[in-house]
Steps between C-alpha positions, in 0.01 A plus 500: 500500500775701342790307350830522686808631331837322539609781732209423731312823422180555305515338158336560164209321346573314175339781299690761695826308451446484124416869490801594712724261309390658175591840637843374605562346157388821334729695727793273424431528129492877528826493693658280235378733229670792674823304544482309174661772296813493716496127576452385142743752355831336426768582757715572196256785429476630857244259641515303824707180471322171563772418755595771746861381509728286283559139593808453714819433309700398806642159421603270656249507785672450837439540871659397828485130407775537241700717739480239777595221261804694380612584852460135602718388209754772576530411869526129425837568336416211267483718193585226251261213433781253569453579870150645505158347443280767338603410142443128537178547697355721228600254227265246661219753544520627145528155338186388680313816404600464134407131488844352427728272706801729490610863510854637491536865597754719322614861521298600193265390225789537257717258694208257528477498119878476465527204737218320321667533160834388643344189652332388176831550323448802278835610362698623199338416168155443650175685433228599746159594361353799680302824466637839395236667718655462845746659739858469380591258781322222311749552219807571716495149641496345151771712341722478808513125433611573142171365367268670252165641614270394215220753499147395412266787415221590738127448487364843401205459737709443813867581448589148618705262289286364215489128575380427146837620369725310740516168319630665183791638705610160631833377356752230584673761718195586714587423861211667684180702463464795734150657492429812706185556705467879497357716780264238641374371162583137414650421160351217292680252723293189425569527128867569573523189718348291220782618269750424776378142532487447123861609447638400841619854572495619863302811591636756746214733592580864563217562746690781670209746472209264562495339844172307553379547141352168392360299210236234566580504871876463455729790583735629231857411577401141577450368146860482374805326638564830673296807588676819601358773723630847580452684828648826372316798646292579187333158516189406697691293760820674598809518720706754302691242301457124505379206299381141509534186292195273508532138390374146543795295370719395792829493312433834332432652841813344646712647224324839522550526876864402448553757227356776718730396786843475333451137397436350844283188504174598677444134590847489662567163341811634325759704683678809376374670184398218266275701268541811284389807689506866583382708793140603443385453860224712651590673827313455827404869482323451169325186624387671820330780305366255242336284767300796630424630152368158402244510782383834366504367142292192582236720664498751214521274193134386502381858541719622214363225276137553598523876461675462165228270371229728638637809325576310181151347474332833572705689241451225241133602488608829343507461120857538384674363810602134478680287761848383410505156342559199723635170371277288722146544626635423846772761540584668829646842423676675786457848346846633569400702196143562383443491122200558277481540125364838391314538169553865413224496240243427774612806697451771239860457383637622835851350534557261790774733625252789524235278664757391758607860559140582595495202738819612670337838565226301678781348712490163323861406406426376147735514204399464138650479157547294186522125545840493341805312619787725402852437618548154641801306620589394146600861433721556803862592421635239738391227262726614218787537744455137600480386137827680423679363806781248480296243692203515261721495193665188641167331577311591180598503135494828310212375285298397803544838668400680179193281464417579862522873433250459216257331740472814712226648282178455697193659336277519809772601744628757254161668491390401151211267584294681764459848357170666584441297816521666840496402865433635849741382770552560870759389754246337729713354781370760745164618354354149488577447868237765571136476605206417276395864526835600353448255214164663437681834480724363225193377312311826552797704380510305175126549450542870574765534232282306255211742568730791426683381188396817317700702753824316416530615142 
């Protein structure tokens, strides 16, 4: 009896199947050989790109859900959180998701940081230890309080504050430590917290860029007395502008919520305006969009992490590509930015910038260049303007300000300590939300460039 094919028609015997299969394989191989010249030629040299189209760059991602939420908030006519509910509802949702008892929403990550420093009492004459490798907002909130941002040089392998250098920067004037978790990559927060406990100095975490990043199962922004998040539209969880203060200490939260709301007591035990404050409230419009964006974020965050790990582990098998250093074996990176170290010597001396150029031609949005931290907040002109201001000259002696100026020489941040090392980077908020097939395209494109290094000279 003849075997039956899956279509129900006459099938092949085992020998016939093997023979036919061999013919198919041979045919496929021949077809590949014909196409191989074009397919394996770098797109930079006229070949066919690995990806037919670039990854989308449309961010933030929205649909009718955000539109409906905005219209609902608009028609409610309760546009301020003092009459609406969206802000306070989201505070509860976000606190639970982050694993802390309390969340206070603000109108920006900057104001979340500012409120936190106000509440712990940072003021004229104080010092706050922080990183020079951050967005200027981290520094604005310190100098606006007429305190000195004491810069600790960065770890050359990560660009994060070098925790091994922090203790040497502690003085009798140190009022807080403000580490920054950059682009989804946690700083060495456990070591920083050990220094905090030893010297009894509060930690305010700038976790603005790293929602859901975690160390040993604990999300960044939940280690210090305060953790600050930004929902500005470049971040991975967004509502245009907006921020959050995360905390566990009841009195700190009470004071923070009061500061954000003109000094009103959130517990309503004291009438009037009993506490120092300003107006940093989030609007109902922001909270409405944020609520819908958070649903999208929660669904996408595991995929972004899994895809990031998948690509990273696959590329790490290529000699010369090394994953970025992590400070704990159990680190959850959210891959807002993808980073890998690039050993130029293992790639026939092709610069990382040229390697990345070839990848972009394959429609992979990679950037490359020296692993050098030029610039930095310690070189911004605003700092000297603050130091020369009447307020700073009143709060600090001339000798202390001069000594501070001398401290602004940072070998790693100034590019002296990482010469010769290079890196590949990619804004991965959107690409790593893609399918596994798309991740394989990223991996294949890198392999394709590696196979064609001679063509990049």
